[in-house]
C-alpha positions as CSV (number, residue, x, y, z in Angstrom):
1,V,-95.6,-47.8,24.5
2,P,-93.6,-50.8,25.8
3,E,-89.7,-50.4,24.8
4,D,-89.7,-53.2,22.6
5,A,-92.5,-51.8,20.1
6,P,-91.8,-52.0,16.8
7,V,-90.4,-48.9,15.0
8,G,-93.3,-47.1,13.4
9,T,-95.7,-47.7,16.1
10,V,-98.1,-45.0,16.3
11,V,-98.0,-43.9,19.7
12,A,-100.5,-40.7,19.3
13,L,-103.1,-39.3,16.6
14,L,-104.1,-35.7,16.4
15,N,-106.7,-33.8,14.9
16,V,-105.7,-30.4,13.9
17,E,-108.2,-27.7,12.7
18,D,-107.8,-24.1,11.3
19,P,-111.3,-22.1,10.5
20,D,-110.2,-20.1,7.9
21,S,-110.1,-20.5,4.5
22,G,-107.9,-21.1,1.8
23,E,-104.1,-20.9,2.8
24,N,-104.7,-19.3,5.7
25,G,-106.5,-22.4,6.6
26,Q,-104.0,-24.7,5.3
27,V,-102.2,-26.4,8.4
28,S,-99.0,-28.3,8.6
29,C,-97.4,-29.8,11.8
30,E,-93.6,-30.9,12.7
31,L,-92.0,-31.7,16.2
32,S,-89.9,-30.0,18.1
33,G,-87.3,-31.8,20.0
34,E,-84.9,-34.7,20.9
35,A,-87.0,-37.8,20.7
36,P,-86.8,-41.1,18.6
37,L,-90.8,-40.2,17.1
38,S,-91.8,-38.9,13.8
39,I,-94.9,-37.0,12.9
40,V,-96.7,-37.6,9.5
41,A,-100.1,-36.4,8.3
42,S,-103.1,-39.1,7.9
43,S,-106.4,-38.5,6.3
44,G,-108.7,-35.3,7.4
45,G,-106.6,-33.3,8.8
46,S,-105.1,-35.5,11.4
47,Y,-101.4,-36.4,12.1
48,K,-99.7,-39.6,13.7
49,V,-96.7,-39.7,15.7
50,M,-95.3,-42.6,15.3
51,T,-91.5,-44.2,17.0
52,A,-88.7,-43.7,14.5
53,S,-86.1,-46.1,16.2
54,A,-86.1,-48.9,18.6
55,L,-86.9,-48.3,22.1
56,D,-84.7,-48.6,25.3
57,R,-86.3,-48.0,28.8
58,E,-83.1,-48.5,30.2
59,Q,-81.6,-45.5,28.3
60,A,-84.5,-43.3,28.9
61,S,-88.1,-44.3,30.6
62,E,-89.2,-40.7,29.1
63,H,-89.3,-38.6,26.2
64,R,-91.2,-35.2,25.6
65,V,-91.5,-33.1,22.3
66,T,-93.7,-30.6,21.2
67,V,-96.0,-30.9,17.9
68,V,-96.2,-27.2,16.5
69,A,-99.0,-26.7,13.9
70,R,-98.6,-23.6,11.5
71,D,-100.7,-22.3,8.7
72,R,-99.7,-20.6,6.0
73,G,-101.0,-17.7,6.0
74,R,-98.9,-14.2,5.8
75,P,-97.9,-13.5,8.9
76,S,-98.4,-17.2,9.6
77,L,-100.0,-18.2,12.8
78,S,-99.6,-21.5,15.1
79,S,-100.1,-23.3,18.2
80,S,-98.5,-26.4,20.3
81,T,-98.8,-28.7,22.4
82,E,-96.6,-31.4,24.2
83,V,-96.5,-35.2,23.5
84,V,-95.4,-37.4,26.5
85,L,-94.4,-40.4,25.6
86,E,-93.4,-43.3,28.6
87,V,-91.7,-46.2,27.9
88,S,-92.6,-49.0,29.8
89,D,-90.3,-52.0,30.7
90,V,-90.0,-55.2,29.1
91,N,-87.8,-57.9,30.9
92,D,-84.8,-57.6,28.1
93,N,-82.1,-57.9,30.6
94,A,-80.9,-60.9,32.2
95,P,-79.2,-59.6,36.1
96,V,-75.6,-59.2,35.8
97,F,-73.3,-59.8,38.6
98,E,-71.2,-57.1,40.2
99,E,-67.8,-59.2,40.6
100,A,-66.8,-61.8,37.7
101,E,-65.6,-64.4,40.3
102,Y,-66.0,-64.0,43.8
103,S,-63.8,-66.7,46.7
104,A,-64.6,-66.6,50.7
105,Y,-62.3,-68.4,53.3
106,V,-64.1,-70.1,56.3
107,A,-62.1,-71.2,59.4
108,E,-62.8,-74.6,60.1
109,N,-65.4,-75.7,63.0
110,N,-67.3,-72.8,62.0
111,A,-71.0,-72.5,63.8
112,A,-74.0,-73.6,61.4
113,G,-75.6,-70.5,60.0
114,A,-72.1,-68.4,59.7
115,L,-71.8,-66.2,57.2
116,V,-69.8,-67.5,54.0
117,V,-70.0,-64.9,51.3
118,R,-72.8,-62.6,49.8
119,V,-72.6,-61.8,46.1
120,Q,-74.9,-59.5,44.1
121,A,-76.8,-59.1,41.1
122,R,-78.1,-56.4,39.6
123,D,-80.4,-55.7,36.6
124,A,-81.6,-53.0,34.4
125,D,-85.5,-53.5,34.3
126,A,-87.7,-52.1,36.6
127,G,-90.4,-53.5,39.0
128,A,-90.7,-57.5,39.0
129,N,-88.4,-57.6,35.9
130,G,-85.5,-56.4,37.8
131,R,-86.1,-57.9,41.0
132,V,-83.3,-60.5,41.4
133,S,-83.5,-64.1,43.2
134,Y,-80.3,-66.4,44.1
135,W,-80.2,-70.2,43.9
136,L,-77.9,-72.8,44.1
137,A,-77.1,-73.9,40.7
138,G,-74.1,-76.7,41.9
139,G,-70.9,-76.4,42.0
140,S,-67.7,-79.0,42.6
141,A,-70.4,-81.6,44.1
142,G,-73.1,-80.7,42.5
143,A,-76.0,-78.9,43.6
144,A,-77.2,-81.6,45.9
145,G,-73.5,-82.1,47.2
146,A,-73.3,-78.2,47.3
147,A,-76.8,-77.6,49.2
148,A,-75.3,-80.0,52.1
149,L,-72.6,-77.4,52.6
150,V,-74.1,-74.0,51.7
151,S,-77.6,-72.4,51.9
152,V,-78.3,-69.0,49.8
153,E,-80.9,-66.5,50.8
154,A,-82.8,-65.6,48.0
155,R,-83.3,-61.8,48.2
156,S,-80.1,-60.7,49.9
157,G,-77.3,-63.3,48.2
158,A,-75.9,-64.3,51.2
159,L,-74.8,-68.2,51.5
160,Y,-74.7,-69.5,54.9
161,A,-72.6,-72.4,56.4
162,Q,-75.6,-75.6,56.4
163,R,-73.3,-77.2,59.1
164,S,-69.6,-77.0,60.7
165,L,-66.8,-77.5,58.3
166,D,-64.1,-79.9,58.9
167,Y,-60.4,-78.8,57.2
168,E,-59.3,-82.3,57.5
169,Q,-62.4,-83.9,55.4
170,C,-62.9,-80.5,52.9
171,R,-60.2,-78.3,52.0
172,E,-62.1,-76.5,49.8
173,F,-65.0,-76.4,47.4
174,A,-66.9,-74.8,44.6
175,V,-70.4,-73.6,44.5
176,A,-72.4,-71.8,41.7
177,V,-75.2,-69.4,42.3
178,R,-78.2,-68.3,39.5
179,A,-79.3,-64.7,39.5
180,Q,-82.6,-65.1,38.0
181,D,-85.4,-61.7,37.9
182,G,-89.2,-62.1,38.3
183,G,-90.2,-61.4,35.1
184,S,-92.6,-63.4,32.8
185,P,-90.8,-65.7,31.4
186,A,-87.9,-64.8,34.2
187,R,-84.5,-64.2,32.5
188,S,-81.5,-66.0,33.4
189,S,-78.5,-66.7,31.3
190,T,-74.9,-68.6,31.8
191,A,-73.2,-65.7,32.0
192,T,-75.0,-65.3,35.5
193,F,-73.5,-68.5,36.5
194,Y,-70.4,-67.9,38.7
195,E,-68.6,-70.5,40.9
196,I,-67.6,-69.1,44.3
197,E,-64.3,-70.8,45.5
198,V,-64.5,-71.7,49.7
199,A,-61.6,-72.0,51.0
200,I,-61.9,-73.5,54.3
201,T,-58.5,-72.2,56.6
202,D,-57.1,-74.4,59.5
203,I,-56.9,-74.0,62.9
204,N,-54.6,-76.7,65.4
205,D,-57.9,-78.9,66.4
206,N,-55.8,-81.8,66.1
207,A,-52.7,-83.3,68.3
208,P,-50.2,-84.8,66.5
209,S,-50.7,-88.9,67.3
210,F,-48.8,-91.8,66.7
211,K,-50.4,-95.0,65.3
212,E,-49.2,-97.2,68.1
213,I,-48.7,-95.5,71.8
214,D,-46.7,-98.2,72.8
215,L,-43.4,-99.1,71.2
216,E,-40.7,-101.5,72.1
217,Q,-37.4,-101.6,70.9
218,K,-34.8,-104.5,71.8
219,M,-30.7,-104.8,71.2
220,S,-28.0,-106.4,72.0
221,E,-25.7,-104.8,75.3
222,M,-22.6,-105.4,72.5
223,T,-24.8,-102.5,70.1
224,A,-22.1,-100.0,69.4
225,P,-23.1,-96.6,70.5
226,G,-24.0,-93.9,67.6
227,S,-26.2,-97.2,66.4
228,R,-29.2,-95.7,64.9
229,F,-32.7,-97.4,65.0
230,P,-35.9,-95.7,63.0
231,L,-38.9,-95.0,65.2
232,P,-42.5,-94.9,63.8
233,E,-43.2,-91.4,62.8
234,A,-46.7,-89.2,63.9
235,H,-49.7,-88.0,62.2
236,D,-51.0,-84.7,62.1
237,P,-53.8,-83.9,59.5
238,D,-53.6,-80.0,60.7
239,S,-51.7,-78.1,58.2
240,G,-49.3,-75.2,57.6
241,R,-47.6,-73.9,61.3
242,N,-50.1,-76.1,62.7
243,S,-48.5,-79.5,61.2
244,L,-46.2,-81.3,62.6
245,Q,-43.1,-79.3,63.6
246,S,-40.5,-81.5,65.8
247,Y,-39.8,-84.5,68.2
248,E,-38.6,-84.5,71.4
249,L,-37.1,-87.8,73.1
250,S,-37.0,-87.8,77.3
251,G,-35.9,-90.9,79.4
252,D,-32.7,-92.3,79.6
253,E,-29.0,-90.8,79.0
254,H,-28.1,-93.7,77.1
255,F,-30.4,-92.4,74.1
256,S,-30.8,-89.8,72.1
257,L,-33.0,-88.5,69.1
258,A,-32.0,-87.8,65.8
259,V,-34.5,-86.7,62.6
260,Q,-34.1,-86.7,59.0
261,A,-35.6,-85.2,56.2
262,G,-37.9,-87.5,54.0
263,P,-37.9,-86.6,50.5
264,G,-41.1,-85.1,50.3
265,G,-39.9,-82.9,53.4
266,D,-41.3,-85.2,56.3
267,Q,-39.2,-85.8,59.1
268,R,-38.7,-89.2,60.2
269,P,-37.1,-89.6,64.0
270,E,-34.4,-92.3,64.9
271,L,-33.6,-93.4,68.3
272,V,-29.3,-93.3,68.7
273,L,-27.9,-95.2,71.3
274,A,-25.4,-92.2,72.8
275,K,-23.5,-94.9,75.8
276,A,-22.9,-98.8,76.0
277,L,-25.6,-100.7,77.6
278,D,-24.8,-103.0,80.0
279,R,-27.6,-105.7,80.4
280,E,-26.4,-106.5,84.0
281,E,-26.8,-103.2,85.3
282,A,-30.0,-102.8,83.3
283,A,-31.9,-104.6,81.3
284,F,-34.9,-102.5,80.4
285,H,-34.9,-98.9,79.5
286,E,-37.8,-96.5,79.5
287,L,-38.5,-93.6,77.1
288,V,-41.0,-91.0,76.0
289,L,-41.2,-90.0,72.0
290,R,-43.1,-86.5,71.9
291,A,-44.2,-85.1,68.8
292,I,-45.1,-81.6,68.8
293,D,-47.3,-79.3,66.4
294,G,-46.3,-75.1,65.5
295,G,-49.8,-74.3,66.8
296,D,-50.2,-71.5,69.5
297,P,-50.8,-73.2,71.3
298,A,-48.8,-76.1,70.4
299,R,-50.2,-79.4,70.7
300,T,-48.2,-82.6,71.6
301,G,-48.6,-86.7,71.0
302,T,-46.5,-89.2,73.3
303,A,-45.3,-92.7,72.3
304,R,-43.9,-94.6,75.3
305,I,-41.0,-96.6,74.1
306,R,-39.5,-99.5,75.9
307,V,-35.8,-100.8,75.3
308,T,-35.2,-104.1,76.4
309,V,-31.2,-104.9,76.4
310,L,-30.5,-108.7,75.2
311,D,-27.7,-110.4,77.0
312,A,-24.5,-111.2,75.2
313,N,-21.8,-113.4,77.1
314,D,-19.8,-110.7,78.2
315,N,-19.3,-111.8,81.6
316,A,-17.1,-115.1,82.8
317,P,-18.2,-117.5,85.4
318,V,-16.8,-116.2,89.1
319,F,-16.0,-118.2,91.9
320,S,-17.2,-117.2,95.1
321,Q,-13.8,-117.3,96.5
322,A,-10.5,-116.7,94.7
323,E,-8.9,-119.6,97.0
324,Y,-9.6,-122.5,99.1
325,T,-8.5,-124.6,101.5
326,V,-9.8,-128.3,102.9
327,R,-8.2,-130.5,105.5
328,V,-9.4,-134.2,105.1
329,P,-8.4,-137.0,107.1
330,E,-6.2,-139.6,105.6
331,D,-9.1,-142.3,106.2
332,L,-11.3,-140.1,104.2
333,P,-13.3,-143.0,102.0
334,V,-12.9,-142.9,98.4
335,G,-15.9,-141.1,96.3
336,S,-16.6,-138.5,99.8
337,T,-17.3,-134.9,98.8
338,V,-14.2,-132.9,99.9
339,I,-15.4,-129.5,99.4
340,T,-18.1,-127.4,96.8
341,V,-16.8,-124.6,95.1
342,P,-19.7,-122.7,93.8
343,A,-19.5,-120.3,90.7
344,T,-21.7,-117.5,89.3
345,D,-22.2,-116.2,85.5
346,A,-23.9,-112.4,85.6
347,D,-25.5,-113.7,82.2
348,E,-28.5,-115.3,81.2
349,G,-30.1,-118.2,79.7
350,L,-27.2,-120.7,78.2
351,N,-24.6,-117.6,78.7
352,G,-25.2,-117.9,82.3
353,H,-25.3,-121.8,82.6
354,V,-21.8,-122.5,84.4
355,K,-20.3,-126.2,83.8
356,Y,-17.5,-127.2,85.9
357,S,-14.0,-129.1,84.9
């Protein structure tokens, strides 16, 4: 009998005969045993066994009851037979997931086809009615967007990555999986839709980098030691310890590095003049700025800094000799050159152009 049979459904029709006469041949029947059944007399000495309450195969797939027939003789005689009621399944249960929600973590740069997570739903029905299949039902990017990231194996509920995932492009996404049974018609409900939060974990696959790797900084040779000059920041798309952690400067004793903390916790490098400059000693200084992340092993990015020292008029002209002695004849014509007294100036441009008076 199907489990959705209405109360009062006749499940058996019994014919009872007693060849005796009078009260010795008058028969009554009753049920013995616990079962959702009842028995009522029908015409011509027959009895109907009927359902007395709703059936549920998931609670009991079989019921056994004994029908006892007794006559009214003294002493009374009786006989019995067993009625076995098998309850057949109907698709009255939807699949139910084992967990209310699922979460998964996948390291970026995974291989295509890597297992993300396995979901499991159970259906209390039997046979095809209880056979569960799984389908993508959407997510944060919709069903089409989710299908580009993961696939689900219909029978096992295993979700696999469709491609290598990149933390810097997508840090997390949600995908909904629908569990559906094989009944006809199939059963599913909103209760069987669960979003799976998939978090992509970062690996140190990016080195810090500067927007420009060749920089030029101009400063006067009169710049006071301790002066600071902002430097460009590096960028590292990785996160956590894999992101940018520190800066280093190398190349010249005239300069040092200071790092200031920005309002958002970012690091802002500054070039500090540690020692006075002298363009006449060195017109250029070559430095290397390194940005270092906290990965293991650490990755670095570099930028070259060329400091051009601008001239200041800090040098006076200098004659080639401190004193000149000249002997000339008394008849030297007027306008004759007596001596040339050259002077040089270590500065450049107009600052180094010498005039005589």
